[in-house]
C-alpha positions as CSV (number, residue, x, y, z in Angstrom):
1,M,0.0,0.0,0.0
2,S,1.3,3.4,-0.9
3,K,2.3,5.8,1.9
4,Q,-0.1,8.5,3.0
5,L,1.6,11.9,2.6
6,I,0.6,15.3,4.0
7,E,2.3,18.6,3.7
8,C,2.6,21.1,6.5
9,V,3.1,24.8,5.8
10,P,3.6,26.7,9.1
11,N,4.1,30.5,8.9
12,I,6.2,31.8,11.8
13,S,6.3,35.5,12.8
14,E,10.1,35.9,12.3
15,G,11.7,36.7,8.9
16,R,14.9,38.6,9.9
17,D,16.8,36.6,12.6
18,E,18.5,33.8,10.7
19,Q,19.6,32.0,13.9
20,K,16.1,31.9,15.3
21,I,14.7,30.7,12.0
22,K,17.2,27.9,11.8
23,A,16.7,26.9,15.4
24,I,12.9,26.6,14.7
25,T,13.3,24.7,11.4
26,D,16.0,22.4,12.8
27,V,13.5,20.7,15.1
28,V,11.5,19.5,12.0
29,E,14.5,17.5,10.8
30,T,14.8,15.7,14.1
31,I,11.7,13.6,13.1
32,E,12.8,10.7,10.9
33,G,10.8,10.4,7.7
34,V,9.8,14.1,7.6
35,K,11.5,16.1,4.8
36,L,12.0,19.8,5.2
37,L,11.4,21.1,1.7
38,D,11.6,24.9,1.9
39,V,12.3,27.8,4.2
40,D,11.3,31.1,2.7
41,P,11.9,34.2,5.0
42,G,10.7,37.7,4.2
43,K,12.4,40.6,5.9
44,A,9.7,43.2,5.2
45,T,6.9,40.9,6.3
46,N,9.0,39.6,9.2
47,R,7.6,36.2,8.4
48,T,8.9,32.9,7.3
49,V,7.0,30.3,5.3
50,I,8.2,26.7,6.1
51,T,7.3,23.6,4.2
52,F,7.8,20.0,5.1
53,V,6.2,16.7,4.1
54,G,5.9,13.1,5.4
55,E,3.5,10.6,6.8
56,P,0.7,12.1,8.9
57,E,1.7,11.1,12.4
58,K,5.3,12.1,11.8
59,V,4.3,15.5,10.3
60,I,2.1,16.5,13.2
61,E,4.8,15.5,15.6
62,A,7.2,17.8,13.7
63,A,4.6,20.5,13.6
64,F,4.1,20.3,17.3
65,L,7.8,20.6,18.0
66,L,8.0,23.6,15.6
67,I,5.1,25.4,17.3
68,K,6.8,24.8,20.7
69,K,10.2,26.1,19.6
70,A,8.6,29.2,17.9
71,A,6.8,30.0,21.1
72,E,10.0,29.8,23.0
73,L,12.0,32.0,20.7
74,I,9.5,34.6,19.3
75,D,8.0,37.3,21.6
76,M,4.9,38.6,19.9
77,S,4.8,41.6,22.1
78,K,7.9,42.9,20.2
79,H,6.9,41.8,16.7
80,A,6.2,44.1,13.8
81,G,5.8,43.3,10.1
82,E,3.9,44.1,6.9
83,H,1.8,40.8,7.0
84,P,-1.3,40.3,9.1
85,R,-0.4,38.1,12.1
86,F,-1.5,37.0,15.6
87,G,0.9,34.3,16.7
88,A,4.5,33.2,16.9
89,T,3.4,30.3,14.7
90,D,0.7,32.3,13.0
91,V,-0.8,29.6,10.9
92,C,-0.2,25.8,10.5
93,P,-2.1,24.3,7.7
94,L,-2.0,20.6,6.8
95,V,-2.4,19.7,3.1
96,P,-3.3,16.3,1.7
97,I,-0.7,15.3,-0.9
98,A,-1.0,11.5,-1.6
99,N,-3.3,8.7,-0.7
100,I,-5.2,10.6,2.0
101,T,-8.6,12.3,2.0
102,M,-9.4,15.8,3.2
103,D,-11.6,14.3,6.0
104,E,-8.6,12.3,7.3
105,T,-6.4,15.4,7.1
106,V,-9.0,17.3,9.2
107,T,-8.7,14.6,11.9
108,Y,-5.0,15.1,12.1
109,A,-5.4,18.9,12.2
110,H,-7.8,18.5,15.2
111,K,-5.3,16.1,16.9
112,L,-2.5,18.6,16.5
113,G,-4.6,21.5,17.8
114,K,-5.7,19.6,20.9
115,R,-2.1,18.8,21.7
116,V,-0.9,22.4,21.2
117,G,-3.7,23.6,23.5
118,D,-3.3,20.9,26.2
119,E,0.5,20.5,26.4
120,L,1.7,24.0,25.4
121,G,-1.1,26.1,26.7
122,I,-1.3,28.0,23.4
123,P,-4.8,29.0,22.4
124,G,-5.9,28.9,18.8
125,Y,-8.5,28.4,16.1
126,F,-9.4,25.8,13.5
127,Y,-10.0,27.3,10.0
128,E,-10.9,26.2,6.5
129,N,-11.9,22.5,6.3
130,A,-11.0,22.0,10.0
131,A,-13.3,24.9,11.1
132,A,-16.0,24.2,13.7
133,S,-18.3,26.9,12.2
134,E,-18.9,28.6,8.9
135,E,-17.6,32.0,10.3
136,R,-14.3,30.4,11.3
137,K,-13.6,28.9,7.9
138,N,-12.1,32.2,6.7
139,L,-8.7,32.8,8.2
140,A,-9.2,36.6,7.9
141,N,-12.2,36.3,10.3
142,C,-10.1,34.3,12.8
143,R,-7.2,36.8,12.5
144,A,-9.3,40.0,12.6
145,G,-7.8,42.4,15.1
146,E,-4.5,40.6,14.8
147,Y,-2.2,40.3,17.7
148,E,-3.1,43.7,19.1
149,G,-6.7,42.7,19.5
150,L,-6.1,39.4,21.3
151,A,-6.7,40.7,24.8
152,D,-10.3,41.5,23.9
153,K,-10.8,38.6,21.5
154,L,-9.9,35.8,23.9
155,T,-12.3,37.1,26.5
156,N,-15.1,37.4,24.0
157,P,-17.3,34.3,24.3
158,H,-18.1,34.5,20.6
159,W,-14.4,34.1,19.8
160,A,-13.6,31.5,22.5
161,P,-10.6,29.5,21.1
162,D,-11.2,26.1,19.6
163,F,-8.2,24.7,21.6
164,G,-6.1,26.0,24.5
165,P,-7.1,28.4,27.3
166,A,-9.1,31.5,26.7
167,E,-6.5,33.6,28.5
168,Y,-4.3,36.4,27.4
169,V,-1.6,35.9,30.0
170,K,0.6,33.4,28.0
171,A,-0.8,34.5,24.7
172,K,0.8,37.9,25.3
173,T,4.1,36.4,24.2
174,T,3.1,33.4,22.1
175,G,0.0,34.9,20.4
176,V,-2.4,32.3,19.1
177,T,-2.1,29.7,16.3
178,A,-4.5,29.0,13.5
179,I,-4.5,25.3,12.4
180,S,-6.3,24.0,9.3
181,A,-6.7,21.3,6.7
182,R,-6.8,22.9,3.3
183,D,-6.2,22.4,-0.4
184,F,-2.9,23.3,-1.8
185,L,-2.5,27.1,-1.5
186,V,-0.2,29.0,-3.7
187,A,1.2,32.2,-2.2
188,Y,1.8,34.3,-5.2
189,N,3.1,37.9,-5.4
190,V,2.8,40.1,-8.6
191,N,5.5,42.8,-9.0
192,L,4.4,46.3,-10.0
193,N,6.3,49.3,-11.5
194,T,5.1,51.5,-8.7
195,T,6.0,52.2,-5.1
196,S,2.4,53.1,-4.2
197,P,0.8,50.5,-1.8
198,R,-2.5,52.4,-2.4
199,K,-2.3,51.6,-6.1
200,A,-1.4,48.0,-5.4
201,N,-4.2,47.6,-2.9
202,A,-6.7,49.0,-5.4
203,I,-5.6,46.5,-8.0
204,A,-5.7,43.6,-5.5
205,F,-9.3,44.6,-4.6
206,D,-10.1,44.6,-8.3
207,I,-8.9,41.0,-8.5
208,R,-9.6,39.2,-5.2
209,E,-12.9,37.3,-4.8
210,R,-14.0,39.4,-1.8
211,G,-13.5,42.6,-3.8
212,R,-14.1,45.9,-2.0
213,V,-16.7,47.3,0.3
214,K,-19.5,49.1,-1.5
215,R,-19.7,52.8,-0.9
216,E,-22.2,55.5,-1.9
217,G,-21.1,57.2,-5.1
218,G,-18.5,54.6,-5.7
219,T,-15.8,56.7,-4.0
220,L,-13.3,55.8,-1.3
221,T,-14.9,58.3,1.1
222,G,-18.5,57.5,0.4
223,K,-20.8,56.1,3.1
224,I,-20.6,52.3,3.4
225,I,-23.6,50.5,2.0
226,K,-25.0,47.8,4.3
227,D,-27.4,44.9,3.8
228,E,-30.7,44.3,5.7
229,N,-28.7,42.8,8.5
230,G,-26.5,45.8,8.8
231,E,-23.4,44.0,7.3
232,P,-21.2,45.9,4.9
233,M,-21.9,44.9,1.3
234,S,-19.1,44.2,-1.2
235,T,-18.5,44.5,-4.9
236,P,-16.8,41.2,-5.8
237,G,-13.4,41.1,-7.6
238,S,-12.9,39.4,-10.9
239,L,-11.3,36.1,-9.7
240,K,-12.8,33.3,-7.6
241,A,-10.7,31.5,-4.9
242,V,-8.3,34.4,-4.6
243,K,-7.4,36.5,-1.6
244,G,-5.2,39.5,-1.9
245,I,-3.9,42.8,-0.6
246,G,-1.4,45.3,-1.9
247,W,1.8,46.3,-0.1
248,Y,5.2,48.0,-0.5
249,I,8.3,45.8,-0.1
250,E,11.2,47.9,1.0
251,E,13.6,45.0,0.3
252,Y,12.8,45.3,-3.4
253,G,11.8,48.9,-3.6
254,I,8.5,48.1,-5.3
255,A,4.8,47.5,-4.5
256,Q,3.3,44.1,-5.0
257,L,0.0,42.3,-5.1
258,S,0.1,39.7,-2.4
259,L,-2.3,37.0,-3.6
260,N,-3.3,33.7,-2.0
261,L,-4.6,31.3,-4.7
262,T,-6.7,29.1,-2.4
263,N,-7.8,26.7,-5.2
264,I,-5.6,26.6,-8.2
265,N,-8.1,24.3,-10.0
266,I,-10.4,27.4,-10.0
267,T,-7.9,30.2,-10.5
268,P,-4.4,29.0,-11.4
269,M,-1.3,31.1,-11.4
270,H,-1.3,32.0,-15.0
271,I,-4.8,33.3,-14.9
272,A,-4.1,35.4,-11.9
273,F,-1.0,36.8,-13.6
274,D,-3.0,37.6,-16.8
275,E,-5.7,39.3,-14.8
276,A,-3.1,41.3,-12.8
277,L,-1.7,42.5,-16.1
278,K,-5.1,43.7,-17.3
279,K,-6.2,45.3,-14.0
280,A,-2.9,47.0,-13.5
281,Q,-2.9,48.4,-17.0
282,A,-6.3,49.9,-16.4
283,R,-4.9,51.8,-13.5
284,G,-1.8,53.0,-15.3
285,V,0.5,50.5,-13.7
286,R,2.7,47.9,-15.4
287,V,3.4,44.3,-14.1
288,T,7.1,43.6,-14.2
289,G,7.1,40.0,-13.0
290,S,6.0,37.9,-10.2
291,E,7.2,36.0,-7.1
292,L,6.3,32.6,-5.8
293,V,6.4,32.2,-2.0
294,G,7.1,28.7,-0.9
295,L,6.5,25.7,-3.2
296,V,4.2,25.0,-6.1
297,P,2.9,21.7,-7.6
298,L,4.4,20.5,-10.8
299,Q,1.1,20.6,-12.7
300,A,0.6,24.2,-11.9
301,M,3.8,25.1,-13.6
302,L,3.1,22.8,-16.6
303,D,-0.4,24.3,-16.9
304,A,1.1,27.8,-16.9
305,G,3.8,27.0,-19.5
306,K,1.2,25.4,-21.8
307,H,-1.1,28.4,-21.4
308,F,1.6,30.7,-22.7
309,L,2.8,28.3,-25.4
310,K,-0.8,28.3,-26.7
311,K,-0.8,32.0,-26.8
312,Q,2.4,31.8,-29.0
313,E,0.7,29.1,-31.1
314,R,3.6,26.7,-30.3
315,S,3.5,22.9,-29.8
316,L,2.9,21.7,-26.3
317,G,4.6,18.4,-26.9
318,I,7.9,19.2,-25.5
319,A,9.9,18.2,-22.4
320,D,8.5,19.3,-19.0
321,E,11.7,21.2,-18.4
322,E,11.2,23.3,-21.5
323,I,7.5,24.0,-20.6
324,I,8.6,25.1,-17.1
325,K,11.1,27.5,-18.6
326,I,8.4,29.1,-20.6
327,A,6.3,29.5,-17.5
328,I,9.1,31.1,-15.5
329,K,9.9,33.6,-18.3
330,S,6.3,34.4,-19.2
331,M,5.4,35.2,-15.6
332,G,8.7,36.7,-14.7
333,L,9.2,34.4,-11.7
334,D,12.9,35.2,-11.9
335,D,12.3,39.0,-11.9
336,L,13.5,39.6,-8.3
337,K,15.8,36.6,-7.7
338,P,16.7,33.4,-9.5
339,F,14.0,30.7,-9.7
340,N,15.3,27.1,-9.6
341,P,12.5,24.7,-10.4
342,R,14.3,21.9,-8.6
343,E,14.1,23.8,-5.4
344,R,10.5,25.2,-5.9
345,I,8.4,22.4,-7.3
346,I,7.2,20.0,-4.7
347,E,7.3,16.8,-6.7
348,Y,10.9,17.4,-7.6
349,L,11.8,17.8,-3.9
350,I,10.2,14.6,-2.7
351,E,11.1,12.4,-5.7
352,D,13.4,9.4,-5.1
353,K,17.0,10.6,-5.3
354,A,18.4,7.1,-5.9
355,P,20.6,6.9,-9.1
356,K,18.6,6.1,-12.2
357,L,19.7,4.7,-15.5
358,I,17.8,7.4,-17.4
359,D,19.8,10.1,-15.6
360,M,23.1,8.8,-17.1
361,D,24.7,10.4,-20.1
362,L,24.7,8.3,-23.3
363,K,28.3,7.0,-22.9
364,A,27.8,6.1,-19.2
365,F,24.6,4.2,-20.0
366,A,26.4,2.3,-22.8
367,D,29.4,1.5,-20.6
368,E,27.1,0.3,-17.8
369,T,25.2,-1.9,-20.2
370,A,28.5,-3.4,-21.6
371,S,29.9,-4.1,-18.1
372,E,29.9,-7.5,-16.4
373,S,26.8,-6.4,-14.3
374,P,23.7,-8.3,-15.5
375,A,21.6,-5.1,-15.3
376,P,20.6,-3.1,-17.3
377,G,19.8,-6.0,-19.6
378,G,17.7,-6.6,-22.7
379,G,14.4,-5.5,-21.0
380,S,15.8,-2.0,-20.1
381,I,17.4,-1.7,-23.5
382,A,14.2,-2.6,-25.3
383,A,12.4,0.1,-23.3
384,Y,15.0,2.7,-24.2
385,V,14.9,1.8,-27.9
386,G,11.1,2.4,-27.6
387,V,11.9,5.8,-26.0
388,L,14.1,6.7,-29.0
389,G,11.5,5.6,-31.4
390,V,8.6,7.7,-30.1
391,S,11.0,10.6,-29.5
392,L,11.7,10.6,-33.3
393,G,7.9,10.5,-34.0
394,T,7.4,13.4,-31.6
395,M,10.2,15.4,-33.3
396,V,8.4,15.0,-36.6
397,A,5.2,16.3,-35.0
398,N,7.0,19.3,-33.5
399,L,8.8,20.1,-36.8
400,S,5.4,19.9,-38.5
401,A,3.8,22.3,-36.0
402,H,6.4,24.9,-36.9
403,K,6.6,24.3,-40.6
404,R,6.2,27.5,-42.7
405,G,2.9,27.6,-44.4
406,W,1.3,25.1,-42.0
407,D,0.5,27.7,-39.3
408,N,-3.2,26.8,-39.2
409,R,-2.3,23.2,-38.3
410,W,-0.1,23.8,-35.3
411,E,-2.7,22.5,-32.8
412,E,-3.2,19.3,-34.8
413,F,0.5,18.5,-34.6
414,S,0.8,19.8,-31.1
415,D,-1.8,17.2,-30.1
416,W,0.3,14.4,-31.7
417,A,3.5,15.7,-30.0
418,E,1.8,15.7,-26.6
419,K,0.7,12.1,-27.2
420,G,4.3,11.2,-28.1
421,M,5.6,12.8,-25.0
422,G,3.1,10.8,-22.9
423,Y,4.4,7.5,-24.4
424,Q,8.0,8.7,-23.9
425,K,7.4,9.3,-20.2
426,Q,5.9,5.9,-19.7
427,L,8.8,4.1,-21.5
428,L,11.5,6.2,-19.7
429,A,10.0,5.0,-16.4
430,L,10.0,1.4,-17.7
431,V,13.8,1.6,-18.5
432,D,14.6,1.7,-14.7
433,E,11.6,-0.4,-13.7
434,D,12.8,-3.4,-15.7
435,T,16.1,-3.3,-13.9
436,N,14.3,-2.8,-10.6
437,A,12.2,-5.9,-11.4
438,F,15.3,-8.0,-12.0
439,N,16.8,-6.8,-8.7
440,K,13.6,-7.9,-6.9
441,I,14.1,-11.4,-8.2
442,M,17.7,-11.4,-7.0
443,G,16.6,-10.1,-3.7
444,A,14.0,-12.8,-3.3
445,F,16.7,-15.5,-4.1
446,G,18.8,-14.0,-1.3
447,L,16.1,-14.6,1.4
448,P,16.8,-17.0,4.2
449,K,15.9,-20.7,3.7
450,G,16.8,-22.3,7.0
451,S,13.3,-23.5,8.0
452,D,10.3,-24.8,6.2
453,E,8.5,-21.5,6.8
454,E,11.4,-19.5,5.4
455,K,11.6,-21.8,2.4
456,A,7.9,-21.3,1.7
457,A,8.1,-17.5,2.1
458,R,11.2,-17.4,-0.1
459,K,9.5,-19.5,-2.8
460,Q,6.5,-17.2,-2.8
461,A,8.6,-14.1,-2.9
462,I,10.5,-15.5,-5.9
463,Q,7.3,-16.3,-7.8
464,E,5.8,-12.9,-7.1
465,A,9.0,-11.1,-8.2
466,T,9.2,-13.3,-11.3
467,K,5.6,-12.5,-12.2
468,Y,6.3,-8.8,-11.8
469,A,9.5,-9.2,-14.0
470,T,7.2,-10.7,-16.7
471,E,4.6,-7.9,-16.4
472,V,7.1,-5.1,-16.8
473,P,8.4,-6.1,-20.2
474,L,4.9,-6.9,-21.3
475,K,4.1,-3.2,-20.5
476,V,7.0,-2.2,-22.6
477,V,5.5,-4.3,-25.5
478,E,2.1,-2.7,-25.0
479,V,3.3,1.0,-24.8
480,S,5.8,0.6,-27.6
481,L,3.0,-0.7,-29.8
482,Q,0.7,2.1,-28.8
483,S,3.4,4.7,-29.5
484,M,3.5,3.6,-33.2
485,E,0.3,5.5,-33.8
486,V,2.4,8.7,-33.6
487,M,5.0,7.4,-36.2
488,K,2.2,6.2,-38.5
489,A,0.4,9.6,-38.4
490,M,3.6,11.5,-38.9
491,A,4.6,9.3,-41.9
492,E,1.2,10.0,-43.4
493,I,0.6,13.7,-42.6
494,G,3.7,15.1,-41.1
495,N,6.5,17.2,-42.6
496,P,7.5,15.2,-45.8
497,N,11.1,16.3,-45.3
498,S,11.1,14.2,-42.0
499,V,9.3,11.1,-43.2
500,T,12.4,8.9,-42.8
501,D,12.6,10.0,-39.2
502,A,9.1,8.7,-38.7
503,G,10.2,5.5,-40.4
504,V,13.3,5.0,-38.1
505,G,11.0,5.7,-35.1
506,A,8.7,2.9,-36.2
507,L,11.6,0.5,-36.7
508,C,12.8,1.4,-33.1
509,A,9.3,0.8,-31.7
510,R,9.0,-2.6,-33.5
511,T,12.4,-3.5,-32.1
512,A,11.3,-2.5,-28.6
513,V,8.2,-4.8,-29.0
514,R,10.2,-7.8,-30.2
515,G,13.0,-7.3,-27.6
516,A,10.7,-6.9,-24.6
517,L,8.6,-9.9,-25.8
518,L,11.8,-12.1,-25.5
519,N,12.0,-11.0,-21.8
520,V,8.3,-11.8,-21.3
521,K,8.8,-15.3,-22.6
522,I,12.0,-16.2,-20.7
523,N,10.6,-14.8,-17.4
524,A,7.2,-16.5,-17.8
525,G,9.1,-19.8,-18.2
526,D,10.0,-19.6,-14.5
527,L,6.5,-19.2,-13.3
528,D,4.9,-22.2,-11.6
529,D,1.4,-21.1,-12.5
530,K,1.5,-22.0,-16.2
531,E,-2.0,-20.7,-16.8
532,V,-0.8,-17.2,-15.8
533,A,2.4,-17.6,-17.7
534,N,0.7,-18.7,-20.9
535,A,-1.8,-15.8,-20.7
536,L,1.0,-13.2,-20.3
537,V,2.9,-14.7,-23.3
538,S,-0.2,-14.9,-25.5
539,K,-1.0,-11.3,-24.8
540,G,2.5,-10.3,-25.7
541,E,2.5,-12.3,-28.9
542,A,-0.8,-10.7,-29.9
543,F,0.7,-7.2,-29.4
544,A,3.8,-8.2,-31.4
545,A,1.7,-9.3,-34.3
546,Q,-0.1,-5.9,-34.4
547,A,3.3,-4.2,-34.2
548,L,4.6,-6.2,-37.2
549,A,1.6,-5.3,-39.3
550,L,1.9,-1.6,-38.3
551,E,5.6,-1.6,-39.1
552,E,5.0,-2.9,-42.6
553,E,2.2,-0.4,-43.1
554,I,4.3,2.6,-42.0
555,M,7.4,1.5,-44.0
556,K,5.3,1.2,-47.1
557,V,4.2,4.9,-46.6
558,V,7.8,6.0,-45.9
559,E,9.3,4.2,-48.9
560,G,6.5,5.6,-51.1
561,K,7.5,9.2,-50.1
562,I,11.3,8.9,-50.5
């Protein structure tokens, strides 16, 4: 069963004292299995955004230690900064990342809050999905009045804390902490060519979902318009799931829009950026770039890059790294400081760092294959030949998308290039997986066999590993066959100057099918369950027959065009 993973993104009210920040973040790394991903301090805001990830129980243990250490080192009675705040650990959201539901994450948020209140005596509030009431879902409501208003707030029955004592005595130094379970939030700042926080605030109000308070005559000084309950009415901003304010950052000498994108499925970064461009221009201000605070999911960067590629009428079927470069440059994420995707994209930070065959250069891979080591063997090589084949087909699609005179067909070829890259990614993963499958067999053979129980367990492990080592090359067969649709289409409708590239791609794919099928057959021969073995081989042979027919069909087209 895959591990459950949650992310924790505490914001502490210290962004200037490096020693204090390090002392606070160091406690996270004392918990084995928790990975500290990012520490992003801000001097002007006097606030640091910290990100770590791991299994739920370990993450909330690390979060508890962080809240405890922050309370020891940060005195809120002496704190000042640009950002709204009311606690040493101001907020501590938990975010479901993998194999865990939001409801389960809420349970962990409540468990953490109870412990913070009971053991540390720090009061606080649950917000967003962990909130006990509708009013408390919004962090802005919980934090209204900020630290300076806590003495009154904690003694107000309506705002009795969800955990910890309703007392100001200890909270005078620690403040209070807001804990939540929430969707992935992107903290995103847009840079402006102005030093006016008033201008920035006006633009933020134009954009954010909450908008601005309605006033008579539509002026800043007009009387506030209220509803029948006496509550101020608002004119909504243009974007949903966006919170925002404008501020001046002395560190950079510019004003920014400080936006929280609370649901990037509703309003992703690139839409927020485009809207900021439009709203800023309407107020005589120019956007110069943007800044990501903390981390971002890979898909958010890929979606942004593809958005801007579409605007340029360019193919989307290129490597992720190239798509990300387009996103960075289009949104000016490197405007204020360098932006390293390997340090800012969450999937890159938590990926397995074990050496991979596909990370080797061409010569090193060839030398490793030629060495006396039995892996990588024919299965991994077959998968890589399949990678080369579909890469050639994808190249033809991209060349066709950019062919002079075919401008009206760029989307058609972009779609084919995207399909090709999809097959390429699958086959690249199978290069290493075939070697991993072989290593599992060797590991099973190395199990102890002293007793009857150990012998039985060893035999079962060998059979399970052998079955997996048969299924992996069968997947290579299947994906390589599927990838041939790209080469077939490109031979038929692609750039005629590259038709032989499509042909070579088809030959590679057919070789991958035949080569991987050999591995299916030899590994299936070691399976005790002959019914399963025969079924796997029969499936592979059927795929191979289809690949042979496709190869002949493609080569006939290629030869006819030479």
